N, C-alpha and C positions, 0 to 999 in steps of 0.2 A: 420451650422451644418456643421462638420469637418470631413471630410474623410481621415482615416487612412489607411494603409496598412501593414501588417506583414508578413515574410517571413523568413524562418529560414533552414537552413542546419545542420548537425551532424558533417561532414566533410566540408572543401575547396571546393573539385571537388566531387559532388553527383550527376553528371547527367546519370548515366547510368540508373536509375528508374525515370528519369523525375522529380526530386526534387532538382535539382540545385538553386541555388539563381535566377540567370539570367530567368529560365524558371518559376519560380514563379512570379519575377515583372512583365513578360511580359504578363501573365496570369491575374494578378490583374489590370494592365493598361489597358487591353482590355475590362475587366468588366467595368472599370470606362468608358472609352469611348463609349460602350454601353448604360451605365445609361445617359451618360450625364453630368457626374460631374469630377471634379477634384480630382486627389489623391493629398491631402496636405502636407502629411509626408508617409516614409514608413519607418518602422523599421527593421534593415536587422539582423537578430540573427546569426553571423558566428560560425561555429564548437561549436555549442551548441548540447549537446546531449538530444534525445525527453525525457530521463529519469528525467527530471529535471520539474519542474512544471512551467507555464509560470510567475506566479509572481515572479518566483525567477531566473530567466534568469534577464540576463543583460536590452537588450531591451523589454522583456516583462514585468518588473517589470516598465519600464520608459512609456510605453506606458498605462497601468494600471493608473498611475499617473497623465497623461492629458486627462484622458476621461472626455466629459462632457454629461450631459443629451441631446438626439438629435443627437448623433455623431456617425459616423459611422466606422465599422474595417473589412477590406477585410483581407481574408487570402483564400491560396487556395487549402489546405486541412486539414482536421480534425487532423491528425495526425501531420502535421506541427507545429499548436499550442497550442495541450493539450498532457501531458504526460501520459492520459488515458482517460479511460470514467468519474471516478469519478473526475478526477481533470476538464473535461469538463462541467461535468454538474455542480459542483460548480462554476464555472469562468462564466457559461452562465448564472445561477439563478442571480450570482452579475452583469452581463450586463443587465438582466429583470430589476433588481429593482431599476438601474441608466439609464433606459430607453438608453441604449446604443444599435445599431442593429450590430449585426455580421453576416456579407455575406462569407459561407463557398461555394467556388465555387462547390466542390467535391460533397456536399449536394443541389445543386441546386439554394442557394440562402440565403434570410435571415432566419436564425435558431432560432432567440430570437423573434419575432415576425412573423404574417402570418400564413398561413394555415399549414406549415412543422412543426412549430414549438413544436404541442403536440406531434405530432410523433418523431420526434427527440430527443424528451425529453425522451418520454416512452422506445425507444429504449437505449439510453446511463443510465437510470434509471436500466433496466435491464442488460445490459453488467458491469453495476459498482458492480450489487449484484453479479454474476459471478466473479468479479474479487475479490472482495472481498473474496469470499469462497474458490477460490484458493489460494489465501495467507494465508489464515488460514491453509488451507491443507499441502502448503509447510512446514509450522512453525510446524506443528503436524509432518510431515515426519523428518523435521531436527532434532527436540526432539528425535523422535524414534531412529532416526540412532545415534545419541552421547548415549543416554542412552545404545544402545547396545552394542554400542563400547567402551564404558565407557569413554567417551573422555570429558575431562574437560573443559568447554566453559567460563570460568571466573565468577567472582562473588565468593559468599560466597557458600564454601563447603557443599554439603548436608550432614546431618545428618547420619553416618554409613559410610563415605566412608572418603579416603585419599588419596592426589595426591601424585605420584610416581614420579621419576625423569623422566619420558617420557611424564607427563603432562597428566595421565591417571587415571581414579578413581580407587583404589584399597579398597577391604574392610576393616575396620577399626574393627581388632579383639576384642577390647574393648566394641564395640556396639552392637556385635552380640547376645547377650540374649535379649536385649531391640529392635532389629530388627525382633527376632524368634517371640517374643512375638506377635509384632505389626501384623506381617503376619500371624500368627494362627487366632489371634481374629478378625482382619479383615476380614480374608477368613471365617469364622463363623458367619460373618455378624454384629456383634457385633457394637452396635454405635461408633462412634469416640471420642466423649466426654468421653464415660466410658472407651474407651482404654487407654485417657488421665490421667484419675483417677486411673484407675490399673498400669499403667505405673509408675507413680508417686510414689502409695504406695508400690509396691512390687519391684520395682528396683531403687528407687530416681531420675528416669530421669524424666525430666520436659521439655516436648514438646507440642507445641500448637495443637488443634485438626487439623488443616488446617495441619500443617507439617505431623501429622501422616498421612492424606489422601492422600497426595501428595508423601509419600515413600511408601505406600501401590501401589498407580497407576502407579509408576516409577517401583517397582517391578513387576508388570503385563506387563508392557510394554515391559520389559525386556526379560519377558519371552514370551512372543506373545501371550498374553492372553486377554481375555476381562476382563474389569474391572466391577465386580457387583456395583450396586446403594448400599451406606451404608446409 
């Protein structure tokens, strides 16, 4: 069995909150002394942001590469080792599958096996789900803001719009009849595929039913209205 330590700081001097590299190393050495084991190697991650997943950090990647079944990894705190709850959850499952023990001092000990493992995994799974919902909410808010301000965020230009000199979207007058027809029929809850057919037969405009649904939804977002299900 080989025992590894892992410490990380976002900046070279992060001592105010007790997260300095020296403080973390002393904590790990104290735990090894308590357990009567020798720390064979310590991986020191200097000035690496916690927003980077463990497996993408230089020392983190090297640590994961050398682990073998039966090895132990010590870290001072959950937030020193992982980017987020979802990152922790995935990495801990990877550790368990390879029978590698992870001891997190701030959580009381071994969290990949033993009595606290199920509790920790349950908490991390709940937090991970919350994180995903918050990310999705921020994406929706960003899209609402861009639509409200008519900001062009790159990529293909939406049907019915042009990009002006200020990199903002402005209505394309040539597309006005098609947009009016889409909004009227969608507002009357006509099926999207039916709107697709009417649009082509009356105006010669060819759009997918998915694009038509997006046009209607984006228009309602700009107006601050809820979008009915079609």
